[in-house]
N, C-alpha and C positions, 0 to 999 in steps of 0.2 A: 288883047287878049281874045280869046278867040272864039270866032261868031258859032258856036256852036249850045245846042239844047239843052236847057236842065233839067233835067234829073234827079228827084230829091234821092236824097240819101236812108235806107233803112235805120233807124233807131231800136234796138235790140230791144232798151229798155223801155221803152211805150208799150202801156199798157193797151191794149186791142180795148175800143170801144164802140160799139153798133151806132149806127145813124139812125136804126130804130128805137133806141135808146135813148132816141133826141127829138125824132121827128114827130111824135105827139104831145113836146113841150112848145107853147109859142115864145118868138123873140122878141117881143112887144118891146121897142124902147132900145134893144141895143146897137151900139154906134158901129159905123165900117170901121174898120182896124187893119193891121199888118199882123202877119204872123209870119213867125224865121220861120225859114223853110232851111236855111244852108246858112251856117254861122256863130257868132256864140249865140247860149240860151236856145237852142232849138225849139222851136215850137212857142216861144214868147209870143205873148198880143196885144199888140199897143193897139188902144181903141187913139182915136181919134177926135177927138173932146170939144175941140174949139174948131178955129175956120182955116188956121195955117198948123200943121208940123213939121217942125224941121229936125235933119237927118243927118249928121255926122260925127267926127270922133272927135269934136269939142264936146266938155260939163257942161256943156251951158245949151245942147239939145235939148230940143223935145224924144228925142228918140236915141241916144249916143252909140253909136256902134263903133266900138274902139280895136280897129282893127285898123295893121301899118297901109296899104291902100285905101282907106277911104278917107274925104278931106276933112279937113276943121270942121267946114261948112259942104255941104252935098249935095244938098238937093232938099228941096222942099214939095211938100202938099197942100194945097189947099182948095178951102171948098167954096165955091163963089154961084149965084144963081142955080142951085139944084144940080150945081154940077161937080166932079171930081179934078183936078187937077194936077201935072209934077213937073217940076221945073228943075233942073239940071241947074247948079248954084255957079257954074264953071273951074268945077271940082276937075283935079290935076287927070283921075284915070275912068273917069264918065260914069254918067247913069247910063241903064238899058233896061228898055218898059217892053218887054217878050220881046227880046232877043232885039231890038231896035237901037242904036244908040242914038243917043237922043240928042242935038244940037244943045248948047249950055246957052242959060235965059231966053229958055221959049217955052212956051206951056204947049204940056199934054195931055188929054183928055184920060183919065184912067177909070176901067169900071170893074165891078166884080169880077175875080179870076186871073183877073191880071197876074203879069210876074214881075216884077223891079229887080234890076240888081245893084246894087249898090259896089264897090268894091269888088271881094269875094263873097257881099253876103248876098242872100236870096231872100224877097220879100214877096206874100203871097196877099194880094187884097181884099178885102174883103167886106159887101158891103152889108150894114147894117140889118140885124132882123133875118137874116138866111138861118136855115139850119147849119149850114157849114160854120157859119162864125160860131156859134154854140158848140158844138161838134171839135173844130177847133179850140176852144177855149176850155171844154172840158180836158180832152186829151192832155195839153199843155199842165192843167190844174192836177188830173193823176202822177204828172211824171215828177213832181218840183214837192208838192206835197204829202207829209205824211200821213198813212191813212186814217191812223187811230186818235191822233193829237189833234189835226189841223193845222199844223203850223209845217215849215216849210221842212225839208226833210235836209239828209247830207251831199248832197247831188246841188240842191241847188245853192246851201251853203260854201259849197268848195268853190265855185262859180263867182259867187255873189263877193267872197273874199278876196278871189284872185284878180274882180274888177278892180277894186280899193284897192287894193296894195299897188297897183298899176298909176294910178291914179298920184298914192301917196310918196310914187316915184316920179312922178311925172312935175308934180307942184307943190311936193313941198307941205303934203300935207298929214294932220293928227288924225291918227285909227286905234281904238282901242278893242278887244276883243275879250268877254267871258264867258267861261268856260262854267256852266250849272251841274250841278252829282246835285242830284236825291240821296239823300245821308239814309241807309241803311232801310233799301228799297229793296234787299234781299227776304230780309225780316218779315214783311206786308207780303210777298207772298206767299212763303213759306207759313207765316199764322195766320195767314185769312182767305187767299187765295190767288189765281194772277187774272181774276175779275177784279178784285180788289185792285192790283198791282195798277190794270189799264188803269181802273176809274181816277187814281194815284195821276199816272202821268197825266191826264186831261184835266185833271185840278189843275197841277199845274202846270202845263201850258196856257192855259187860260189865265191864268192867273202872272205870267210873264207875258203875253200876247197886252194884257190891259194896261202895262206901263211901258211896250215899244213905242217908237216912233215912226211913221212911215217912211222913211226913209234908213230907218237899221233892218238886220235883219235878224228875226229869229228862225232858229231852223232844230228838232231832234236831231241832235248830234250822234247817235247808238244808246237803246237800251234804255237807261235811267238818265243818261245824261241828254243839255243845251244846250246850246251855243249862240251867241246871241252880239253879233258887229258892230261900234258903232262909230259911223265915219266922221269925222270931224269932231272925235272927242279925245280926252288927255285924260291921264291919270286921275287927278282929282275930281272930276263931273265921274268920269265912269266908278271909281269909287264911291263914289255918292248914289250912283243909279244901284251899284252889288247890294251898295248896304236894305236900300228900298225893296230892294227884290225878298235878299234874304226877309227881312223882317213881315212882309206880305205873307210869303208863302209861310213861315211860321204861325202867323194868326188866322190860317186856312183853320185847322181841327176838325177837318170835312167827320160826317157821318158816312160809314161805309159800310153796307151787310148788319146794319145795326150797332155800327160799333166806332165811335170815336178815333180815328188815325191823326195822332200826333202825326207833322209831314215838315223835315227842317231841310236843307242844301244847304251845302257847303260848294263855294265860289270865287274863282281863281282866274286874275285880270294882271293882262298882258299890253302893251302898247308898243306899238310899232317903233323900231329904232333902226336905224343903217347897218347895225351889221346882223339884221333877218335878211336873208333871198329870197323865200318862198311863203306858201300858205303852211308850210310844213313849222317850221322857224314860229310861226307866230302861236300855231297852236298847241307848239310843244314848250314854248315860252307858256302858255297860259295853262297846261295840262300838270308842269312844274309847279305854278303858284296853288293849282286845285289840290295839289296832295300836299302842300304844306297846308294846307287849311283844314284835311282831314286829319294830317300828322298831328295837329294841335289843338284836336276834340271836334270837328265839324262845327257845322252847325257857323260858318262863319266864313269872310272874307278875306284873301289872300294877295296882297300885291299892289 
C-alpha cells in the first residue's frame, strides 16, 4: 500500500453544519469515538463504550468492517490507565496510525485527531467531550436520518440491507424485509391538508419504531412508505411482527387538527433466498407482496 497521506473525499450529500451551532452545547459525558472518513457508512460514529474495541471483518467484532482487505480480526483499541492504545492483531494488510505502519502485536498510543487506517478504510479518533465529536455525530445523523419522521432514510436502508445480504451469503443466515405503505394517504393530504399528512407520517414512524429491535433497521423508504429489515428472521416470525404492526397502527386513531384520522397500512413481506442477487431483488419481492395486500383490500399483510 502506498505511503500517501489520506485526504477525505467530499460527500455532496452531506448537509452543512456549522461548528458555531454546536460550540455552545456542552459535551459532558460523551465517549471517545471513531468516525469513518473513508469506507462503508461514511461518517458513522462508533463510541468506545468499554475498555476494548475490536475492529475487523468478523461479524463478532465490536466494529465490523466488511471490506475485502480487512482481516477477520484486524486490530484492537484498548483503554487503560487513562490512556488509549491501538494494536494490530497480525492482520494481513497491516494497520497504519497517522501514516505509520504499525508492527503487529505492539501497543501504540492513539490521541484525539489521529487517523487510523484499516485496509482501505480510514477512521478519525476523537476524544470524548470535544466539540468535534458532537459535530461529527450531528453530521452523520443529518445524512442518514429522515428529518420529518426521525427514522433512518433510504440511503441508510440500502447500505444496511446490502450489509445484511452479504452476511446471508457468507453465513447462510436468514433475513426478511417488510415494506409498509400507509393506505389512502393522499386522501389525508387532500381532505385535511399536508400538515396533517406530515403528522400522520410522524405517528406511524413512532409506532413502527416502538416495535423495532436494536439490530433491526427501520427507514422511511419514500413518501408514505416505510421499510423494516429483520436480520436473523424467517417468514413466520416476520409475519407475526407485521401483524402486530398492522394492528398497532390501526389502533392509533389520532386526533389531528380537530379530526379523528383513521390510519391503516398494507405490508409486503419477503425473505431472502438463493434466487436473489442484490438489494433490488429483495425489494422487488417485498413490493410485489405489498401490491398483493393492496389489491386484496388493504389493511393486511401479504407474504
